[in-house]
C-alpha positions in Angstrom: 0.0 0.0 0.0 1.6 3.2 -1.2 1.1 5.6 1.7 3.9 7.8 3.0 3.4 8.2 6.7 5.8 10.0 9.0 6.1 8.1 12.3 4.4 9.9 15.1 6.7 11.3 17.8 6.5 9.2 20.9 5.6 10.9 24.2 8.6 11.5 26.5 8.5 9.2 29.5 7.7 10.9 32.8 10.5 11.8 35.1 11.4 9.1 37.5 11.2 9.7 41.3 13.7 8.1 43.7 12.2 5.3 45.8 12.8 4.7 49.4 14.4 1.4 50.5 11.0 0.1 51.7 9.4 1.1 48.4 12.1 -0.7 46.5 11.6 -3.9 48.6 7.8 -3.6 47.9 8.4 -3.3 44.2 10.7 -6.3 44.2 8.2 -8.4 46.1 5.5 -7.4 43.7 7.7 -8.2 40.7 8.6 -11.6 42.2 4.9 -12.3 42.9 4.1 -11.5 39.2 6.7 -13.9 38.1 5.8 -16.8 40.3 2.0 -16.4 40.0 1.1 -17.8 36.5 -2.0 -16.7 34.7 -4.8 -19.3 34.5 -4.6 -21.5 31.5 -7.0 -24.2 30.2 -6.0 -27.3 28.3 -7.9 -27.8 25.1 -7.6 -30.8 22.7 -8.1 -30.0 19.0 -7.5 -31.6 15.6 -6.3 -30.1 12.4 -6.2 -31.5 8.9 -4.7 -30.5 5.5 -5.1 -32.0 2.1 -2.0 -31.7 -0.1 -0.7 -32.7 -3.5 2.7 -33.6 -4.9 3.9 -30.0 -5.0 3.6 -29.6 -1.2 5.9 -31.5 1.1 4.6 -33.6 3.9 6.5 -31.4 6.4 4.7 -28.3 5.2 1.3 -30.0 5.1 1.7 -31.3 8.7 2.9 -27.9 9.8 -0.2 -26.3 8.5 -2.4 -29.0 10.0 -0.8 -28.2 13.4 -1.5 -24.5 12.9 -5.1 -25.3 12.0 -5.4 -27.3 15.2 -4.0 -24.4 17.2 -6.6 -22.0 15.6 -9.3 -24.5 16.4 -8.2 -24.7 20.0 -8.3 -20.9 20.3 -11.7 -20.8 18.7 -13.1 -23.0 21.4 -12.0 -20.6 24.1 -12.6 -17.2 22.4 -15.5 -18.3 20.2 -13.7 -16.7 17.2 -14.9 -17.6 13.7 -13.8 -16.3 10.3 -16.5 -14.8 8.2 -16.4 -14.4 4.4 -16.1 -10.7 5.0 -12.9 -11.1 7.0 -11.0 -13.3 4.6 -10.5 -13.5 0.8 -10.7 -16.7 -1.1 -7.5 -18.4 -2.3 -7.7 -18.8 -6.1 -4.6 -20.8 -6.5 -4.6 -24.5 -7.4 -5.2 -26.7 -4.4 -2.1 -28.6 -3.3 0.4 -26.1 -4.8 3.0 -24.3 -2.9 1.1 -21.0 -3.3 -2.0 -22.5 -2.0 -0.1 -23.7 1.1 1.1 -20.1 1.7 -2.4 -18.7 1.3 -3.9 -21.2 3.7 -1.1 -20.4 6.2 -2.1 -16.7 5.9 -5.7 -17.7 6.7 -4.7 -19.5 9.8 -2.4 -16.7 11.0 -5.3 -14.4 10.3 -7.7 -16.4 12.5 -5.4 -16.6 15.5 -4.4 -12.9 15.7 -5.9 -12.9 19.2 -5.4 -15.3 22.0 -2.3 -16.8 23.7 -1.2 -20.4 23.6 1.3 -21.1 26.4 2.3 -24.7 25.4 1.4 -27.3 22.8 1.7 -31.1 23.0 1.3 -33.1 19.8 -0.7 -36.1 20.7 -0.8 -37.7 17.2 0.5 -36.9 13.7 -0.3 -39.1 10.7 -0.9 -39.1 7.0 -3.4 -41.0 4.9 -4.4 -41.3 1.3 -7.4 -39.5 -0.1 -8.9 -39.4 -3.5 -6.3 -37.7 -5.7 -4.4 -36.4 -2.7 -3.0 -37.1 0.7 -4.0 -35.7 4.1 -2.0 -34.9 7.2 -3.9 -35.1 10.5 -2.6 -33.6 13.7 -4.1 -33.8 17.2 -2.8 -31.4 19.9 -3.4 -30.4 23.4 -2.9 -26.7 23.9 -2.6 -24.7 27.1 -4.5 -21.5 26.4 -4.3 -18.5 28.6 -7.9 -17.7 29.8 -9.1 -14.1 29.5 -10.0 -12.5 32.8 -12.8 -10.6 31.1 -15.4 -11.1 28.4 -16.0 -8.8 25.4 -18.5 -6.0 25.9 -21.3 -6.7 23.4 -22.4 -3.0 23.5 -18.9 -1.9 22.3 -18.8 -2.8 18.7 -17.5 -1.5 15.4 -18.7 -2.1 11.8 -15.9 -1.9 9.2 -16.6 -1.6 5.4 -14.2 -1.1 2.5 -15.1 0.0 -1.0 -14.1 -3.3 -2.7 -12.8 -6.8 -2.4 -10.4 -6.7 -5.3 -8.3 -3.7 -6.5 -6.3 -3.1 -9.7 -2.9 -1.4 -9.4 -3.4 2.3 -8.9 -6.9 2.2 -7.4 -7.6 3.7 -4.0 -9.0 1.9 -1.0 -11.4 3.8 1.4 -12.6 2.5 4.8 -15.8 3.3 6.5 -16.2 2.9 10.2 -19.5 2.8 12.2 -19.2 2.6 16.0 -22.0 1.7 18.4 -20.5 4.1 20.9 -17.7 6.7 20.8 -14.2 5.1 20.6 -10.6 5.6 19.7 -9.6 3.7 16.5 -6.3 2.5 14.9 -6.0 0.7 11.6 -3.1 -1.6 10.6 -2.1 -3.1 7.3 -0.6 -6.6 6.9 1.0 -7.7 3.6 2.2 -11.2 4.1 3.5 -11.6 0.5 6.4 -9.2 1.4 7.8 -12.1 3.5 7.8 -10.2 6.7 5.4 -10.8 9.6 4.9 -7.1 10.2 1.8 -5.0 10.6 2.0 -1.3 9.7 -0.2 1.5 11.1 -1.9 3.5 8.4 -4.3 5.4 10.6 -4.0 7.7 12.5 -1.1 9.2 10.6 0.7 12.5 10.3 -1.8 13.8 7.8 -4.9 12.5 9.6 -4.6 12.6 13.4 -8.2 12.6 14.6 -8.9 9.0 15.6 -11.7 9.5 18.1 -14.9 8.8 16.3 -18.5 9.2 17.6 -20.5 8.3 14.4 -20.1 6.8 10.9 -16.9 8.2 9.3 -14.8 7.6 6.2 -11.1 7.1 6.3 -9.3 9.2 5.1 -11.4 11.6 7.2 -12.8 15.0 6.2 -10.7 16.5 9.0 -7.4 15.5 7.5 -4.7 18.2 7.5 -3.2 17.1 4.2 -5.0 15.4 1.3 -3.9 11.8 0.8 -5.2 8.4 -0.3 -4.6 4.7 0.3 -3.4 3.9 -3.2 -2.7 0.2 -4.0 0.6 -0.3 -5.9 2.8 -3.2 -6.8 6.1 -3.3 -5.0 9.5 -4.4 -6.4 9.4 -7.4 -4.0 6.1 -8.7 -5.4 6.4 -12.3 -6.6 6.7 -12.2 -10.4 4.7 -15.4 -10.8 1.7 -14.1 -9.0 -1.3 -12.4 -10.7 -2.7 -11.3 -7.4 -1.7 -11.0 -3.7 -3.7 -10.8 -0.5 -3.5 -7.9 2.0 -5.4 -7.4 5.2 -6.6 -4.6 7.5 -6.8 -4.9 11.2 -9.0 -2.2 12.8 -8.9 -1.8 16.6 -11.4 0.2 18.6 -10.6 1.0 22.2 -12.4 2.8 25.0 -9.3 4.6 26.1 -6.7 6.4 24.0 -3.8 4.1 23.1 -0.4 5.2 21.8 0.5 2.8 19.0 3.9 2.4 17.3 4.2 2.8 13.5 4.7 -1.0 13.1 4.9 -4.2 15.0 6.2 -7.7 14.4 3.1 -10.0 14.4 4.1 -11.7 17.7 4.7 -8.3 19.4 1.4 -7.0 18.0 -0.5 -10.0 19.5 1.2 -9.3 22.9 0.2 -5.6 22.7 -3.5 -6.6 22.0 -3.6 -8.9 24.9 -2.5 -6.1 27.2 -5.9 -4.4 26.5 -8.8 -6.2 28.3 -11.4 -7.8 26.1 -14.1 -5.6 27.3 -12.0 -2.5 26.6 -11.4 -3.3 22.9 -13.0 -4.5 19.7 -10.9 -6.0 16.8 -12.3 -6.3 13.3 -10.4 -7.8 10.4 -10.9 -7.4 6.6 -9.1 -8.9 3.7 -8.8 -7.9 0.1 -6.8 -8.7 -3.1 -4.6 -6.7 -5.4 -4.6 -7.9 -9.0 -2.6 -6.8 -12.0 -4.0 -4.3 -14.5 -4.2 -6.9 -17.2 -6.3 -9.2 -15.1 -10.1 -8.9 -15.2 -11.9 -8.6 -11.9 -13.8 -11.8 -11.0 -17.5 -11.3 -10.0 -18.0 -10.7 -6.3 
C-alpha cells in the first residue's frame, strides 16, 4: 500500500522519582509475585487436517495441519470464527506451494488474538485420499484464559469500497461505531515475506482518531489530502497475478499510543494487554490484481 506516513513522535516518559528502600523492597516483592504467579490456562484438545498434492511437502502439510489445530483450540475458548467478509478466497490450485502459503495466511489471520502457552502433539499421521493425501494432527494446547469477556455493546462495523483492486486504485474505509471510541488501523501484507503490521491510521496527515459516528477514512478533517493507493512493489512475486492484503481495525475505550509498526508476535502481545471488554478488533481482507487481469465477479 503506497502511503507515505511520518512516524508519530512518541511521548517522552515521565521523570522518575527516587524510591525509598522500603518502596524498593515492595516493588521487588510485587515483581517476584508477578513472576511466580502464573495466569490461569486451560488445556484444550483440538484436531487439524490439511489435504495436499505432490507440490507440497509432507512437512509443510503437517505444519499447516498443526497451525489449524491451534486455531481451532483458540476458537473453542474465544469463540472466534472467520466470516467471508474477514477473509479472501484463495484462487490458486489446491495442493500447490502458493495454496499452502495462502492457507497459512488464513490460519495466522484467524489466530491474531489469544495466547497459547504450550502445545503437546498427541498424534500426527498421513493417509491417502482421492487424488491427494492428508496430514492429520491432534494437539493439546494450554490456552491463557481471558479474565474478562467482550463488551457486546462496544462494537464496530468496518466496510471497504471493494474486495479486489487493480494497481493504482484507491481503498477507502468506512467505520461505524456503536459508541464513541478511539480507533487505529493496521495493514498486513504477508507476500512481502515479513510478519509485520504497519499502522496506516492515525497518521501524520490525519490525526483525529476519536470517532463518535459513521466516518470515512481518510477523514474529512485530514490536515493534508492523501489516499490509500494500492501499488505493486518491487518485492512482489513475479509469478503471481494477485496477492492478499489485510486490514486490522482496533477500537478502544481509552486512547492508546501505537507504534508505527509491529512484528506480528509483538502485536498480539500488545493486543492482549488491552482487556477484552475495553477493545474490539475487526479484520478485513482484500486482493490486489494486476492491471491486465479482469476482476472476478464478487
